[in-house]
C-alpha positions in Angstrom: -1.2 9.4 -4.3 0.7 6.5 -2.7 1.9 3.4 -4.5 -0.7 1.4 -2.6 -3.5 3.7 -3.8 -2.2 3.4 -7.4 -2.2 -0.4 -7.3 -5.7 -0.5 -5.8 -7.0 1.8 -8.5 -5.3 -0.4 -11.2 -7.1 -3.4 -9.7 -10.4 -1.4 -9.7 -11.0 -2.1 -6.0 -12.7 0.1 -3.5 -10.9 0.7 -0.2 -13.6 -1.6 1.4 -12.9 -4.4 -1.0 -9.1 -4.1 -0.6 -9.5 -4.1 3.2 -11.7 -7.1 3.0 -9.2 -9.0 0.9 -6.5 -8.1 3.5 -8.6 -9.0 6.4 -8.4 -5.6 8.0 -10.9 -2.8 8.8 -11.5 -0.3 6.0 -10.4 2.6 8.3 -7.1 0.8 8.9 -6.6 0.3 5.2 -7.5 3.9 4.5 -4.9 5.1 7.0 -2.2 2.8 5.5 -3.1 4.0 2.0 -2.8 7.6 3.1 0.6 7.0 4.8 2.0 4.6 2.3 3.9 1.4 3.0 7.5 1.7 4.3 7.8 -1.7 6.0 9.0 -4.6 3.9 7.1 -7.2 5.8 3.8 -5.3 5.4 4.6 -4.7 1.7 5.2 -8.5 1.2 1.9 -9.3 3.0 -0.1 -6.8 1.0 1.6 -7.8 -2.3 0.7 -11.4 -1.8 -2.9 -10.6 -1.4 -3.0 -7.9 -4.2 -1.0 -10.0 -6.6 1.9 -7.5 -7.2 5.6 -7.3 -6.4 6.3 -5.9 -2.8 8.7 -3.3 -4.4 5.7 -1.9 -6.2 4.1 -0.9 -2.9 7.1 0.4 -0.9 7.4 4.2 -0.4 10.8 5.5 -0.1 11.5 8.5 2.2 12.8 11.6 0.4 16.3 12.3 1.4 17.5 15.9 1.3 21.1 16.4 0.3 23.0 19.1 2.2 25.5 21.2 0.2 
């Protein structure tokens, strides 16, 4: 589950309702939720609409450490 998905569930919104608030198609929202948000500008835009901190939405890539 992505951070965006967790926030949406906490807000008790459907994907359709979240997409409507953001002014995007539900399919676009569903894809974004599936991938997660890695772009700070997008995180800021979504956070402003969803009423959360952008850092709560950002997904961070897992970095593998080589030995």
